[in-house]
C-alpha positions, 0 to 999 in steps of 0.5 A, spaced: 829 768 422 827 773 429 824 780 427 829 785 429 823 790 432 817 788 436 810 786 434 807 793 436 812 796 432 812 792 426 805 793 426 805 800 426 810 800 421 806 796 416 800 800 417 804 806 415 805 804 408 800 807 403 796 803 397 795 810 393 799 816 392 806 813 393 812 817 392 813 813 385 806 814 383 807 822 385 813 822 381 810 819 375 804 823 375 809 829 376 813 827 370 807 826 366 804 832 368 810 836 366 809 833 359 803 836 358 799 830 360 793 830 364 789 825 367 785 823 372 786 819 378 784 811 381 777 812 377 773 808 381 769 805 375 774 801 372 777 795 375 782 795 379 782 803 380 788 804 376 793 809 379 793 813 373 787 814 368 788 818 361 781 817 357 783 822 351 788 817 349 784 810 352 790 808 357 791 806 364 798 806 368 799 802 374 805 804 379 807 798 382 811 797 388 817 792 387 816 788 394 808 788 394 807 786 387 814 781 387 818 784 381 822 778 379 829 780 378 829 786 381 834 788 387 828 791 391 824 785 391 826 779 396 821 776 400 822 776 408 826 771 412 821 772 417 814 768 416 815 766 408 809 762 407 805 768 408 809 773 404 809 768 398 802 767 399 800 775 400 805 777 393 803 771 389 796 773 390 797 780 388 800 778 382 794 774 380 791 780 382 795 784 377 794 780 372 786 779 372 785 787 373 790 788 366 785 782 362 779 786 365 782 792 362 784 789 355 777 786 355 774 793 355 779 796 351 784 800 355 791 799 354 795 798 360 802 800 362 805 798 368 811 802 371 815 799 376 818 802 383 825 801 380 825 804 373 822 811 377 828 810 382 833 809 377 831 813 371 824 817 372 825 822 366 827 815 361 821 812 364 817 818 363 819 819 356 817 812 354 811 812 357 809 818 354 810 814 347 806 809 349 800 814 351 801 816 344 799 810 341 805 807 340 804 800 343 798 797 346 801 794 352 807 797 356 811 794 362 818 798 364 824 793 363 827 790 370 832 793 373 837 789 376 843 791 381 
């Protein structure tokens, strides 16, 4: 399949995609802050630099984009038709890295939560409520359920 934009435009578009302080991440942070939770951002001393670190509760939160982390069963994830081998390898590498980071954090005694972009888009309040329960210690691991569409 041929790309609908030229190479320079696609390159400019891809360079504009951020790795941190994304819109879903900011929405989750605002929701947690509004619920009285205080946290650190992108702690470099921890494996994988989690998006949100709540030391008081020994919990970390990763806010994953559905496309970049290959969220199976999600309407926001579709493997591109252009250069599919590259994208398959890229996304699979991201998935493996996510598992490795979560394992390293768990081994250090941290509780790991994964919040998917689709959950934030569809039901931010419900997602924040579940996340608050996780942070309070009602579960050791947490991942928002896939939203199908």
